[in-house]
N, C-alpha and C positions, 0 to 999 in steps of 0.2 A: 445929275451925274449918272453915267451909265453903269449898270451892274457888271460885276466881274464875269459872270456867265455870258452875258450879252457880248462883252468885248471878246471873250474867247471864241464864241460862235462866229462873230464877225471876222476875226483873224483867220479862223479856219476856212470860212467861205472865200476870203480873199486868196488864201493859199491854194485852195482846191481849184480855183478857176485858172490858176497859172501852172499847176503841177501836172506832170506827165504821169501816165499810168505806169505802175510798177508791178512786175510779176513777183509774188512772194510764194514760195513753196508751202503748201499746207499739208504735207504728207503725214506728219505726226501731230498736227494741231487738233484740239477739240473743236469740232465744227457742228453747226446746226443748219438745217435747210438743205435744199437741193444742190447737188454738185455743179449743175450747169446754170446757177443763178447769174444774172447779168452784172450784179454788183456784189462785192465782198467787203464787209466792214471789219477792220482789224483794230483791236484796242490794245494799245501798249500801256502797261501799268507799272509803276515803280512803287513798291511797298516800303521804301526806306523813308 
């Protein structure tokens, strides 16, 4: 049986290969790293 994390990663990879790039404004967001990085990773968290 596949683990839950493995299934989530697999679903993400399937989605990422078909998803288009999206511009998300990072004006007031806490960021780390260079501003001209080729890739930006954004984590959405729900604490409820």
